[in-house]
ROLUMSE-610427 format. One record per residue: residue in one letter; residue number from 0; x, y, z of N, C-alpha, C in turn. Coordinates in steps of 0.001 Angstrom, whole numbers, plus 524288, in hexadecimal, padded with zeros to 5 digits. Example, Ala and Ser with C-alpha at 12.3 -4.5 7.8 and 13.67 -1.06 7.14 Angstrom:
BEGIN
residu;num;nx;ny;nz;cax;cay;caz;cx;cy;cz
A;0;83386;7E9C6;81E78;8300C;7EE6C;81E78;83390;7F31C;81E78
S;1;83232;7F736;81BA8;83566;7FBDC;81BE4;83264;8001E;81EBE
This chain:
BEGIN
residu;num;nx;ny;nz;cax;cay;caz;cx;cy;cz
M;0;E806D;C2B64;845A6;E81DD;C29A9;84ADF;E7D4F;C2A92;84E96
P;1;E7CEE;C277F;852C0;E78B9;C2846;85681;E7966;C2D53;8599C
L;2;E750C;C2F08;85BED;E7504;C33BE;85F1C;E751B;C324B;864E2
F;3;E7804;C3551;867F1;E787C;C345A;86D8B;E778E;C396C;87087
R;4;E7469;C38F5;874B5;E7352;C3D76;87818;E7762;C3DCE;87C6B
A;5;E79A5;C4269;87D09;E7DB1;C431E;880FB;E7CA4;C4807;8842F
D;6;E7C9C;C476D;88958;E7C63;C4BD7;88CF8;E81B2;C4BED;88FB4
L;7;E8506;C4F8B;88E17;E8A85;C4F6C;88FA1;E8BE0;C5332;8940D
H;8;E880E;C5485;89744;E891D;C5813;89BAA;E8549;C56D7;8A011
L;9;E86DF;C5346;8A379;E839A;C519F;8A7D6;E86BC;C51C7;8ACE5
H;10;E843C;C5389;8B10A;E86A9;C53B2;8B636;E8473;C4F58;8B9A5
T;11;E8769;C4DD8;8BD96;E8582;C4A18;8C172;E8542;C4CC6;8C6C0
C;12;E8430;C49B2;8CAC4;E83F2;C4BB1;8D01A;E893C;C4D97;8D20D
L;13;E8D56;C4CE5;8CF03;E926F;C4EFD;8D068;E92AA;C54E1;8CFAB
S;14;E8FE2;C56E6;8CBBD;E8FE0;C5C89;8CAD2;E8CF4;C5F46;8CF36
P;15;E8F43;C635D;8D184;E8CD2;C65D4;8D612;E877E;C682C;8D4F2
C;16;E8681;C69AF;8D013;E815C;C6BDF;8CECA;E7DB9;C67B3;8CC9A
G;17;E7F6E;C62CD;8CCB9;E7C3F;C5E8D;8CAAD;E788A;C5C59;8CEC1
D;18;E749C;C59A7;8CCE4;E70CA;C5723;8D046;E7343;C5249;8D2BD
L;19;E724C;C517B;8D7C1;E7450;C4CC7;8DA52;E71E7;C47D2;8D816
D;20;E6D69;C485F;8D573;E6AFB;C43E5;8D2D6;E6DAA;C428E;8CDB2
M;21;E715B;C45B6;8CC04;E73F7;C44D5;8C702;E785C;C40DE;8C7C6
S;22;E76D9;C3C26;8C92A;E7A88;C37DF;8CA12;E7BA7;C3523;8C4E1
P;23;E7FA6;C31D3;8C4A4;E80B2;C2EFE;8BFCA;E7BFB;C2BE8;8BDC7
R;24;E7963;C2915;8C125;E74FA;C25E5;8BF60;E706F;C294C;8BD94
A;25;E6F74;C2D9C;8C05C;E6B39;C311D;8BED2;E6C70;C33CA;8B9A4
L;26;E714E;C3555;8B8EA;E72E3;C37DF;8B410;E7248;C341E;8AF77
V;27;E7418;C2F4D;8B02C;E73B9;C2B67;8ABFF;E6DFF;C2A34;8AACB
A;28;E6AD2;C29A1;8AED8;E6542;C2886;8ADFD;E62AA;C2CEE;8AAED
A;29;E63E6;C31CA;8AC41;E619F;C363C;8A97D;E636D;C365B;8A3D1
A;30;E6866;C352D;8A2EC;E6A6F;C3528;89D99;E67CB;C30F6;89A46
R;31;E66FA;C2C6C;89C90;E6452;C2840;899AF;E5EAC;C29B6;8988E
E;32;E5C1D;C2C14;89C59;E56A5;C2DA7;89B9B;E5622;C3195;89729
K;33;E5A12;C34FC;896A5;E59E7;C38FA;89287;E5BFB;C36F6;88D53
G;34;E5D97;C3209;88D12;E5F6F;C2FD3;8882D;E64C9;C31AF;88683
L;35;E680C;C3329;88A40;E6D4B;C34FC;888FD;E70EE;C3053;88809
D;36;E7410;C30C1;88404;E77DB;C2CB0;882C7;E7D27;C2DB2;8854D
M;37;E7E5B;C32AC;88627;E8360;C3436;88859;E8295;C38B1;88C32
I;38;E8597;C3898;89068;E858F;C3CE2;89425;E8B32;C3DF5;895C4
A;39;E8C0F;C4298;897F2;E9135;C43E1;89A20;E9074;C45DA;89FA7
V;40;E939A;C43D6;8A339;E9397;C459B;8A8AA;E9773;C4A19;8A919
S;41;E959C;C4E97;8AAAF;E98F5;C5343;8AAAD;E97EA;C567B;8AF8E
D;42;E997B;C5462;8B403;E98DF;C5736;8B8EE;E9CB2;C5BC3;8B937
H;43;E9B7A;C5F76;8BC8F;E9EBA;C6415;8BD17;EA424;C62A3;8BF27
N;44;EA818;C6386;8BBE0;EAD99;C6302;8BD62;EAF06;C5DB0;8BFAB
S;45;EAC14;C59A5;8BE6B;EAD28;C547C;8C0A2;EAAE1;C502F;8BD34
A;46;EAD87;C4BAB;8BD46;EABAB;C4716;8BA65;EAB02;C4269;8BE02
E;47;EAA6A;C434F;8C309;EAA7A;C3F0D;8C6D6;EA5C5;C3B67;8C67A
N;48;EA173;C3D1D;8C41C;E9CE5;C39AD;8C397;E9C56;C375F;8BE24
A;49;E9FF3;C3898;8BA9D;E9F66;C36D7;8B533;E9F92;C30E9;8B4BF
A;50;EA340;C2E6B;8B75E;EA3B2;C28BB;8B6F6;E9ED4;C2602;8B90E
A;51;E9C8A;C281A;8BD2D;E97CE;C25C3;8BF64;E934C;C25F4;8BB85
V;52;E92CA;C2A4C;8B8AE;E8E9C;C2ABB;8B4CD;E8F8D;C26E6;8B057
I;53;E9474;C2656;8AEB6;E95BD;C229A;8AA8C;E9435;C1D15;8AC2E
R;54;E957F;C1B98;8B0FA;E9424;C1656;8B2D0;E8E42;C15B4;8B367
A;55;E8B8E;C19C1;8B52D;E85DC;C1976;8B5C6;E8327;C18DF;8B081
A;56;E855F;C1B3F;8AC75;E82E4;C1B2E;8A74E;E83B0;C1609;8A46E
G;57;E8818;C136C;8A553;E892C;C0EC7;8A239;E89E8;C1039;89C8B
L;58;E86E2;C0DE3;89913;E8765;C0EDF;8937D;E83E5;C133D;89187
R;59;E8011;C14E7;894C0;E7C69;C18E9;892EC;E7AAB;C1C58;8976E
P;60;E7B32;C2170;896C6;E7DB5;C241C;89268;E83A0;C23DB;892D4
M;61;E8647;C2514;88E90;E8BF0;C2582;88EAA;E8D4B;C2A75;891B4
V;62;E910C;C2A1F;89556;E9250;C2E7D;898D0;E97CE;C307A;897AC
I;63;E9838;C3587;896B7;E9D41;C3820;895FB;E9EC7;C3AC0;89B13
P;64;EA367;C3991;89D2E;EA51F;C3C26;8A1FC;EA740;C4198;8A0D7
G;65;EA611;C4538;8A44A;EA805;C4A7F;8A382;EA75B;C4DCA;8A863
L;66;EA839;C52D4;8A7C9;EA764;C5695;8ABF8;EA69C;C5BEE;8A98D
E;67;EA3DB;C5F42;8AC66;EA2FC;C64A1;8AAB2;EA699;C6827;8ADDA
I;68;EAA43;C6A92;8AB2F;EAE65;C6D90;8ADB7;EAD17;C735A;8AD73
C;69;EADE0;C760A;8B1C7;EAD2F;C7BB2;8B1FD;EB294;C7E35;8B19F
T;70;EB3AD;C80E8;8AD5A;EB8C3;C8350;8AC86;EB968;C880F;8B013
V;71;EBE27;C8A2A;8B01F;EBF2D;C8EBD;8B367;EBBF0;C9370;8B1A9
E;72;EBA79;C9392;8AC8D;EB70B;C97C9;8AAAB;EB15A;C96D9;8AC2B
E;73;EB048;C922D;8AE55;EAAFF;C905E;8AFAB;EA7D6;C8F0F;8AACE
V;74;EAA76;C8C96;8A713;EA7EC;C8A21;8A294;EA779;C8453;8A3C5
H;75;EA2DF;C820E;8A2ED;EA223;C7C74;8A3B5;EA37D;C7988;89EB6
V;76;EA6B6;C7571;89F4B;EA874;C7244;89AE2;EA7B4;C6C87;89C40
L;77;EA522;C69AB;898CB;EA4AA;C6408;8996D;EA997;C6168;89768
G;78;EABD4;C5E0F;89AA0;EB003;C5AA9;898E5;EADDB;C5528;89893
L;79;EAD64;C52FE;893E1;EAB39;C4DC6;892FD;EAF9D;C4A2E;89141
F;80;EAFC1;C4564;8936B;EB43F;C41FD;892A7;EB28D;C3C7A;89115
E;81;EB62B;C39BF;88EB2;EB508;C3468;88CFD;EB529;C3093;8918C
T;82;EB86F;C31A1;8957A;EB906;C2E09;899DD;EB87D;C30DD;89F0A
V;83;EB713;C2DE7;8A313;EB6DC;C300E;8A859;EBC52;C31C4;8AA13
H;84;EC042;C2EC9;8A88D;EC5A8;C3024;8A9F7;EC706;C3598;8A80B
A;85;EC59F;C36DB;8A335;EC6CE;C3C0A;8A116;EC3BD;C4047;8A3F7
A;86;EBECA;C3F26;8A527;EBB9A;C42F5;8A807;EBDDB;C43F1;8AD74
L;87;EBF99;C3FD2;8B015;EC1D4;C4072;8B555;EC721;C432A;8B51F
S;88;EC9F9;C427D;8B0D3;ECECE;C4562;8B02A;ECDB7;C4B39;8AFCA
M;89;EC99A;C4C9D;8ACF5;EC80D;C521D;8ACB2;EC646;C5401;8B209
Q;90;EC371;C50B6;8B4CA;EC1B8;C521B;8BA14;EC668;C5339;8BD9D
D;91;ECA84;C501E;8BD24;ECF27;C50F3;8C060;ED152;C5674;8BF96
L;92;ED198;C581C;8BAA8;ED388;C5D5F;8B981;ECFD5;C617E;8BBB6
V;93;ECAC7;C60A8;8BAF4;EC6E5;C645F;8BCED;EC738;C64D6;8C2DC
Y;94;EC7A0;C6071;8C58C;EC7F2;C608A;8CB44;ECCCF;C637F;8CD1F
Q;95;ED115;C6311;8CA2B;ED5D2;C65F1;8CB97;ED503;C6BD2;8CB22
R;96;ED173;C6D6E;8C7B1;ED0BD;C7301;8C698;ECBC3;C753C;8C8F0
L;97;EC8F9;C7224;8CBF8;EC454;C7420;8CEB4;EC5F0;C7708;8D39B
T;98;EC288;C7A73;8D563;EC36F;C7D37;8DA3B;EC3D2;C7974;8DECF
D;99;EC6DC;C7AEA;8E2BF;EC745;C77CC;8E781;EC2C9;C78DE;8EB47
Q;100;EBF7A;C7C88;8E9D9;EBB13;C7DD6;8ED3B;EB77C;C7916;8EDCF
P;101;EB62C;C779C;8F2A3;EB2E7;C72EF;8F35D;EAD57;C73C6;8F164
H;102;EAAF8;C6F85;8EFC5;EA595;C6FB3;8EDEC;EA1DE;C70D0;8F26B
R;103;E9DAC;C73BC;8F146;E99AF;C74FC;8F52F;E948D;C7260;8F39C
P;104;E939B;C6D7C;8F569;E8EC3;C6AD1;8F3E4;E89E0;C6D9D;8F5BC
D;105;E8A4A;C709F;8F9F3;E85BD;C7381;8FBD3;E8421;C77CE;8F809
L;106;E87D9;C79AC;8F4DF;E86B2;C7DB9;8F106;E85D5;C7B87;8EB93
F;107;E88EE;C7797;8EA15;E88F5;C75D0;8E4B0;E86D8;C704F;8E3EA
G;108;E85D5;C6D79;8E823;E83EB;C6823;8E7A2;E884E;C642C;8E7F0
D;109;E86DF;C5F48;8E8C0;E8AB2;C5B17;8E944;E8D11;C59A4;8E405
Q;110;E91DB;C57A5;8E439;E94A2;C55BE;8DFA1;E95A9;C4FF5;8E08D
V;111;E9210;C4CAA;8DEA9;E91CA;C4736;8E04A;E9454;C439C;8DC43
V;112;E97F2;C4060;8DE1B;E9A4F;C3C4F;8DAE6;E9775;C3734;8DC01
V;113;E95AF;C3497;8D7DC;E9291;C2FDB;8D874;E94A4;C2B98;8D4DE
N;114;E92C8;C26CF;8D5B0;E941D;C2291;8D21B;E8F77;C216D;8CE92
E;115;E9000;C1D60;8CB4D;E8BE2;C1C27;8C786;E86DC;C1A26;8C9FD
E;116;E870C;C18B3;8CF04;E8258;C1717;8D1D9;E7FF8;C1B96;8D4E0
D;117;E820B;C204C;8D41E;E8050;C2514;8D6CD;E81B9;C252B;8DC93
D;118;E855F;C21DC;8DE39;E8752;C2218;8E397;E8B00;C26BE;8E419
V;119;E8A82;C299F;8E852;E8DDD;C2E29;8E93A;E933D;C2C46;8EAF3
L;120;E973E;C2E02;8E813;E9CA0;C2C95;8E94F;E9F6D;C30E3;8EC56
G;121;E9D84;C359C;8EBCD;EA004;C39F9;8EE84;E9E4D;C3F23;8EC40
F;122;EA118;C4340;8EDDB;E9FD9;C488D;8EC34;EA4E4;C4B53;8EA93
V;123;EA487;C4E9A;8E698;EA905;C51B1;8E4EF;EA915;C56BD;8E815
D;124;EAD78;C57BE;8EAA4;EADEB;C5C5A;8EE02;EAFBF;C6132;8EB19
R;125;EB1CB;C608C;8E660;EB37A;C6509;8E34B;EAEC3;C681F;8E160
M;126;EAF71;C6D23;8E082;EAB36;C7055;8DE6B;EAB0F;C6FB3;8D880
L;127;EA7F5;C6BF3;8D6AA;EA7CF;C6AB6;8D11D;EA52A;C6EF1;8CDDC
I;128;EA236;C7251;8D050;E9F47;C7648;8CD70;EA2BB;C7ABB;8CB92
G;129;EA79D;C7AFE;8CD7F;EAAFA;C7F70;8CC51;EADFB;C7EEB;8C73A
A;130;EB0F3;C8304;8C602;EB439;C8319;8C155;EB99C;C80E5;8C289
V;131;EBC16;C7ED1;8BE8E;EC172;C7CE9;8BF0E;EC52C;C8135;8BD4F
S;132;ECA07;C80CC;8BEDA;ECDEB;C84B6;8BD46;ED06E;C832F;8B81C
L;133;ECD17;C8221;8B449;ECEB8;C80F1;8AEEE;ECB33;C841A;8AB4E
D;134;ECD87;C86A3;8A765;ECA42;C8998;8A3D5;EC7FF;C8607;89F9A
L;135;EC4BA;C8842;89C4A;EC205;C8528;8984E;EC5E0;C824E;894C9
T;136;EC9EF;C84F4;89324;ECDCB;C8282;88FB9;ED063;C7DE0;89266
Q;137;ED1BC;C7E79;89755;ED448;C7A40;89A3C;ED097;C75A3;89B14
V;138;ECBA0;C76B7;89C34;EC7DD;C7282;89D0C;EC70C;C6F68;8980B
V;139;EC63D;C7216;893B6;EC563;C6F60;88EBE;ECA35;C6C31;88D46
A;140;ECED1;C6E60;88E01;ED3A6;C6B88;88CCB;ED423;C66A4;89020
A;141;ED2D7;C670D;8952C;ED33B;C6287;898AC;ECF57;C5E4A;89726
I;142;ECAB7;C5FD6;8957C;EC6D5;C5C02;893A7;EC8E7;C592D;88ED0
H;143;ECAEF;C5C1C;88B29;ECCE9;C59C9;88651;ED1AD;C565C;8874B
E;144;ED4F3;C57D7;88AFB;ED982;C54A3;88C4A;ED7EC;C4F3B;88E35
R;145;ED346;C4ED2;8906B;ED143;C49DB;8926B;ECD98;C4730;88E89
G;146;ECDA9;C4910;889AF;ECA85;C46A8;8859A;EC4C6;C47FA;885E1
G;147;EC366;C4C1C;888C1;EBDED;C4D6B;8898E;EBBD3;C5165;885B2
L;148;EB6CB;C5257;88634;EB408;C564E;88335;EB2BF;C5AD6;886CC
A;149;EB3B1;C5F9E;884FC;EB29D;C6454;88809;EADED;C671E;885AF
V;150;EA9BD;C677C;888BD;EA4D8;C69D6;886F2;EA389;C6E66;88A80
A;151;EA2C8;C72FB;88846;EA12A;C7782;88B5F;E9B80;C76C7;88D09
S;152;E9A8E;C76B9;8922C;E955A;C75A3;89440;E91AA;C7A47;8936C
H;153;E8CAF;C7909;8924A;E8863;C7CE5;89222;E8A64;C8260;890CF
V;154;E8C87;C82EF;88C11;E8F2B;C87C3;88A9A;E8B84;C8C76;88A79
D;155;E866E;C8B90;88A1E;E82B6;C8FDA;889AF;E80CB;C91DE;88EF3
R;156;E8243;C8F58;8932F;E802A;C90E7;89849;E831E;C958C;89A91
P;157;E8071;C98C5;89DBE;E82F2;C9D6F;89FE7;E86D7;C9C58;8A43E
M;158;E86B7;C97A3;8A680;E8A79;C9642;8AA8C;E8DB8;C919B;8A8C1
F;159;E92D4;C921A;8A90F;E9696;C8DF8;8A7D8;E9695;C8C62;8A21D
G;160;E93DC;C8F4A;89ECE;E93F5;C8E37;8993C;E9869;C911B;8969D
L;161;E9AA0;C8EBA;8929C;E9F24;C90EF;88FEA;E9E1C;C9677;88DF0
L;162;E9998;C974C;88B8B;E987E;C9C5E;8893A;E978A;CA08C;88D57
A;163;E94F5;C9F1C;8919A;E93F7;CA2ED;895BA;E9906;CA495;89863
V;164;E9CAC;CA0EC;898F3;EA185;CA20C;89BC6;EA586;CA4B7;89844
L;165;EA682;CA275;893A4;EAA84;CA496;89030;EA85A;CA878;88C38
G;166;EA36D;CA7BC;88ABA;EA112;CAB26;886D7;EA1D2;CA95C;88140
F;167;EA4AB;CA520;8806E;EA5AE;CA330;87B2E;EA755;C9D7C;87B83
V;168;EA742;C9ADC;876FA;EA92F;C957E;8769A;EAEC5;C95BA;87492
P;169;EB2A4;C9451;877B5;EB813;C94C2;875F8;EB97B;C909B;871EB
E;170;EBCFC;C9201;86E5F;EBF02;C8E1F;86AB0;EC2BD;C8A65;86D64
N;171;EC58A;C8C6D;8711E;EC908;C8947;87459;EC7C3;C8A73;87A10
P;172;EC708;C867E;87D51;EC7E7;C80F9;87C1E;EC3A6;C7EAB;8789E
A;173;EC4F6;C7A6B;8760B;EC166;C77E5;87262;EBD8A;C7479;87560
L;174;EB8E0;C7675;87631;EB4C6;C736A;878BC;EB28A;C6F72;874E2
D;175;EB108;C6AE8;876E1;EAEF1;C66CE;87381;EA92E;C6796;8723B
A;176;EA667;C6A84;8758E;EA0E3;C6B96;87499;E9F10;C6FDD;87852
L;177;E9AA4;C723B;876EE;E97F5;C75EB;87A53;E92BE;C7386;87BCE
E;178;E916E;C73CC;880CA;E8C7A;C71A6;882A5;E8876;C7604;8834A
L;179;E83E0;C752E;88100;E7F8D;C78DB;8818C;E7BA0;C76CC;8857F
S;180;E792A;C7A53;8885A;E74E3;C78C2;88BBE;E7009;C77C6;8886C
R;181;E6C0D;C758A;88ACC;E67AB;C7391;887B3;E6409;C77C7;88599
R;182;E648A;C7C9E;8875A;E60FA;C80B8;885A5;E631F;C83FE;88128
V;183;E67A4;C8280;87F18;E6A35;C85A4;87B15;E6977;C8333;875B7
D;184;E6808;C8676;871EB;E678D;C84CF;86C7B;E6D08;C84CF;86A1A
P;185;E6F10;C8036;86881;E7467;C8014;86663;E752B;C839D;861A3
G;186;E714E;C83D1;85E25;E71C8;C871F;85985;E722C;C8CD7;85AE8
R;187;E6ED4;C8E88;85E76;E6EFF;C93FF;86023;E740D;C951E;86310
F;188;E75BF;C9158;8663B;E7AA0;C9207;86921;E7F28;C9300;8656A
L;189;E7F9F;C8FD0;86151;E83ED;C9070;85DA3;E836A;C9578;85A81
A;190;E7E91;C9719;85971;E7DCB;C9C00;8569B;E7F8C;CA0A5;859E1
E;191;E7EA7;CA04D;85EFF;E8008;CA498;8627D;E85A7;CA448;86457
R;192;E8802;C9F95;863FB;E8D4F;C9ED4;865ED;E90B5;C9C95;86197
P;193;E925A;C9FCA;85DDA;E959F;C9DC3;85998;E9ABF;C9B6E;85B85
D;194;E9C91;C9D18;86025;EA16B;C9AEB;86235;EA0CD;C953B;863E3
A;195;E9BEB;C935C;86452;E9AF5;C8DE9;865C6;E9AAB;C8A4D;86109
R;196;E9A64;C8C91;85C6E;E9A0A;C8958;857B7;E9F06;C8639;856FD
G;197;E9E60;C8178;8554A;EA2D8;C7E02;854BF;EA3B1;C7A8C;85974
H;198;EA0FF;C7BB5;85DC3;EA14A;C7860;86267;E9C87;C74C3;8627C
P;199;E9D37;C6FBF;86365;E98B7;C6C45;863F6;E954C;C6E00;86895
L;200;E9036;C6D9F;867E2;E8C86;C6EEA;86C05;E89EA;C69F2;86DF6
I;201;E89B0;C6954;8731F;E86C0;C6509;87578;E82E1;C6757;87951
R;202;E7F33;C641B;87AF6;E7B83;C65B5;87EFE;E7B4D;C6172;8831F
S;203;E7B64;C6307;8881C;E7B32;C5F5C;88C7F;E77A5;C619B;890AC
S;204;E761E;C5E51;89469;E725E;C6005;8985C;E74D3;C62E6;89CED
D;205;E79DC;C61DC;89E19;E7C54;C63EA;8A2DB;E790B;C626F;8A79A
A;206;E771D;C5DA2;8A7A6;E7376;C5BF6;8ABB6;E7621;C5B88;8B105
H;207;E7393;C5DC4;8B4E6;E7530;C5D3B;8BA5A;E7133;C5A1A;8BD79
H;208;E6CC8;C58D1;8BB10;E6888;C55F4;8BD95;E66AD;C51B1;8B9D4
P;209;E64C0;C4D49;8BBC4;E6330;C4901;8B846;E5F2D;C4A85;8B42A
D;210;E5B7E;C4DEF;8B593;E5775;C4F4B;8B1C4;E596A;C5300;8AD84
Q;211;E5E4B;C54E0;8ADFF;E6087;C583C;8A9F4;E63A8;C552C;8A5E9
V;212;E64DB;C504A;8A70A;E67F9;C4D19;8A36C;E650F;C4C96;89E3A
G;213;E67BD;C4D92;899FC;E6563;C4CF4;894DA;E61AC;C513D;89338
L;214;E6175;C559A;89621;E5E43;C59F8;89457;E609B;C5C75;88F75
A;215;E6596;C5B97;88E9D;E6837;C5D46;889D8;E6C4E;C592D;88881
W;216;E6D2A;C5862;88373;E7115;C548D;881D8;E72BC;C55B2;87C3A
T;217;E76E3;C5314;87AA5;E78E1;C5374;87551;E7847;C4E29;872B2
E;218;E7656;C4E38;86DE7;E75D3;C4967;86AED;E7A74;C4903;86726
F;219;E7D78;C44D9;867C3;E8221;C4408;8649C;E8134;C3FA0;860B8
E;220;E838B;C4026;85C2F;E839D;C3BF5;85855;E88E7;C3934;858DB
L;221;E88BC;C346E;85AEC;E8D80;C31A1;85C4B;E8D1B;C2BEF;85A90
E;222;E918C;C296C;85A5E;E9186;C23CE;85962;E9003;C20DA;85E57
S;223;E91C9;C22DB;862D6;E908B;C2072;867DD;E911D;C24A0;86C14
P;224;E8EA7;C23D6;870A2;E8EE5;C27D0;874BE;E93F1;C2774;877EE
T;225;E9812;C29F7;87619;E9D13;C29E9;878C9;E9F65;C2F61;878EF
F;226;EA319;C3016;87C72;EA5CF;C3518;87CDB;EA893;C366D;877C0
R;227;EAB2B;C32A6;8755C;EAE0B;C33AD;8708F;EAA72;C3548;86C1C
E;228;EA5C3;C32FB;86BFF;EA1FC;C3479;867FE;EA00F;C3A17;868D8
I;229;E9F4F;C3B9E;86DC2;E9DD4;C4100;86EEE;EA216;C44BD;86D16
R;230;EA6F9;C4358;86E1B;EAB49;C46AD;86C51;EAB0D;C4764;86665
M;231;EAA33;C431F;8638B;EA9EF;C4382;85DDF;EA549;C46CA;85C20
A;232;EA0E4;C463F;85ED7;E9C42;C4942;85D68;E9D27;C4F19;85E22
L;233;E9FCD;C5095;86258;EA0E7;C561E;86338;EA486;C5852;85F08
K;234;EA7C0;C54EE;85CCC;EAB45;C569A;85897;EA8E9;C55C4;85330
G;235;EA45C;C531E;852FD;EA1EF;C5206;84DF7;EA4F9;C4E2B;84AB8
E;236;EA740;C4A41;84D38;EAAA6;C468B;84A92;EA7D0;C4178;84936
N;237;EA914;C3F48;844B2;EA75B;C3A0A;84316;EA175;C3941;8437E
G;238;E9E89;C3D43;8422F;E98E0;C3CDF;8422C;E9651;C3D9D;8476E
R;239;E995C;C3DEE;84B86;E971B;C3F05;850AF;E95E3;C44D2;85105
R;240;E9184;C4617;8538E;E901E;C4B9F;853D2;E8C0C;C4C96;8580B
I;241;E8B79;C5187;85943;E8728;C533C;85C9E;E8252;C5390;8592B
H;242;E7E3B;C50C0;85AA4;E7988;C5087;85762;E75A0;C54C5;858DB
A;243;E74BA;C5582;85DEF;E70D4;C595E;85FA0;E717A;C5A80;86568
L;244;E6F79;C5F10;86709;E6F62;C6087;86C84;E69B8;C608A;86E63
Y;245;E68DB;C5E67;87300;E6397;C5E20;8752E;E6387;C608B;87AA0
P;246;E5F2E;C6308;87C1F;E5A7D;C63E1;878F2;E5B8F;C67CE;8749A
P;247;E588A;C676C;87046;E5940;C6B27;86BFC;E5752;C708A;86D9D
P;248;E58C7;C7498;86ACA;E56FD;C79E3;86C20;E5112;C7A4E;86BFD
R;249;E4EF2;C7D65;86F81;E4951;C7E59;86F70;E47FA;C8220;86B12
P;250;E437D;C8164;86887;E41EA;C850E;86470;E40AE;C8A5C;866BE
T;251;E4179;C8E6D;863B0;E405A;C93C1;86579;E3CBB;C965D;86198
G;252;E3A52;C9AAF;8633B;E36F3;C9DA6;85FC7;E3142;C9BED;86020
M;253;E2E20;C9D8B;85C5F;E287F;C9CA3;85C8B;E271B;C96ED;85C06
N;254;E2A84;C93C4;859AA;E2951;C8E40;85900;E2AE6;C8AF2;85D98
A;255;E2D4E;C8D56;8617E;E2ED8;C8A6C;86618;E2A17;C88E7;8692D
A;256;E2AA8;C8494;86C2E;E2644;C82C0;86F63;E24A5;C870E;87327
G;257;E1FB2;C8861;87320;E1DA7;C8C60;87699;E1E9F;C91D5;8748B
G;258;E20E2;C9262;86FBB;E2229;C9781;86DA4;E1D91;C9A13;86B11
């Protein structure tokens, strides 16, 4: 089967910590420049810009709508969905469980809703950077109820990563994958974290700025670049699989560059 490059964790100008230049057209242009076949829009606790990115992209790259949810434990979880309708349904639940505290753009930056032409449609007044009043089990269950994939974001990071917050990878809820940041050696990670074995590993950029798009990605062996094919690859079904994580680990020791 052919190989497809996928960066499944990208933010737009809707995310309060994102660059205002991270518009749908800029994101799509960066993805094309990096040779990405698939991307996922995963703004903090919201999917309001996902449809705009899909329309801006057309047929390339293929865009998966989603959102990055902050659980009550402050674990970040990607919810990736087959349709915008499913992503917005998850957003509805998240918005119901977000704090009523108003957003402070002077402290956290603007949360900009745009269309596929990068025209500003408005601003989200909710504090999207906060946690929802749903625990990890409830968030994963809600994602699965909507036919989505639940991926623990940047599990190796000291902030909002699953391991830093909980200290272990739980058997339940059943996560569909664990996401590694680009500086982690997957082999060493699994050697040091036996509780992560058996979980598919992916790598994504978590880009908040256009120049970060595609700094990390996962190469999948698929029949075609679709959400359903990604689901099969994470399960290792019908020949679909994760082929490689990029960038590869840097060499260490005396043979390393500059060693």
